[in-house]
C-alpha positions, 0 to 999 in steps of 0.5 A: 499499500502506497501511503503519503504523510502530509506534513513533515513537522515533529508529528509527520515525523512521528508516524513516519517512523511508526508506519515504516515498521509496516513493510508492506506500506511504502511512505511518501512525504508531502510538504511545500518547505523544502527543508523538512522535505530535504532532512526527511529524505535524509533521515527515513530515506523516503520520496518526498513531494511538495503536493498532494497533487504531484504526489498523486500524479506520480505514484498510485497513492491509495491512503493519506495521514495528514499531519499539518497544522489542525486549521488545514484540515479540512480542506486537506482531508476533502482533497485527499477523499476527492482523490479516493484516499483513505484518510488519518488525521491528527486531531482537527480541534475545530468542526470545520467541513465535519459534515461535509467530509463525513458525507464525501467518505461515506459517498467515496467509500473510503475510510476517515479515521481520526487520531484519538491517542489516548484511547489507545493507551493501556492505562486508559483503556484499563481505566475505561474497562473498571470504570465500566465493570463498576456498580457503584456511582464514580466521581473523579478528579483530573488535572492536565497541565504544562507550561505553554512554552515548555511544549515544543522547547525548540520552537516558539508557542507562537509559531504553530497552532497552539499560539492561535485562539481557535485551536490554543493550548488549553483547548488541544488538552480538552480535545485530547482527553475528553474523548477518553473521559467520555469514554469510561463515564459516559455522554456530558449531560452538564458542564460548568467552567471557571477560567481566566488567563494566570500568566504574561505569556503572549496569547489571546486566550485564557489560559487555565480551566476548572471545569465540573462535568456531569455525565448521563450515567451519573458520575461527576468529575472536575477537570483542571486543564492549564498551560500554566503549570511549570512542572508537566501534569497529568493525574487523576483520582477516581473514587467510588465505594467499590473502586478507587484508582489513580494515574501519573500519566505514566506507564508505571503509575496506575493503582488500584486500592485494594479495598479489602486489604487496604493497600495501593496495587501497582497495575503495570504495562511492560510494552507501554513506556517507549519514550521520545527525547524532548516530550514530556514523561507522559507522552509515550509511542505505543499508542500513537503505533496502535491507533495507525495500526487500527487505521491499517485494519479499517481499510482491510476490513471495512466492519471494523470499528474503531475507538473514535469517530467524527461524529463522536468528535463533532459532540465533543468539539461541541462541549469544548466550544461551550467551555470556551464561550 
């Protein structure tokens, strides 16, 4: 199968590296920046083109991975689907083109696969399973935060999409984490948010949120989101009469409290901790690999239902719009 990776920034290079593990896949890069194309060609030995049109004219492309900035996704996805390509896209953060591209994918009979990496993490999958099995009402307290300039230390936060108010850093955290939270605890019934700007960062949006969530299942949660915390932070406590869990965001930090013996027990995952230098400790590689595998699986088997979809994501983005309003 011939696949183009569109956008050769840090995420595009990650997708190339992981997809290269599939020997049956032939990869090509797409980027308008010649320097990025040269770097990828030297590092991975793959051929690069300056446009989707150029690549499709030169090669029999069957699928595309869209790793550009979120506001460009809608038009790129439409072009790929129009060229009869299956599409894997990074998170979109906005609803631009959702209805049109959903309809176009169905019309063309092509896979339209949306990244939702935390639905492929072993730790969050375990939390989801244990929450679903619990026979008692549950609450949770979840905090995700990291100082914005530390996200990509190699570049200014004003030089990529997290500096834009439409695709800002807090919105990205919500769009990354709410899918697995909703999958675990149920659809959102009511939501309340207190927000402000607490830093002197050069951004035109709120940099911290305290969000109270009521789920249709009766579960309740507090979700703290910020780009303020100087120490990278990801921590959740889930608690109820028959279940208590805690997780610090890393592969070795998921614990379940043994109620009968009154002690914490670690739930370990030996193959869940692959890490790339430069990212926070809680950013691991395996889930990125697993969702690419799921994309290939859905192409091979159209009846396969992935963990997330554009339809589900549209509902979550609507909730985020209300939080930010």
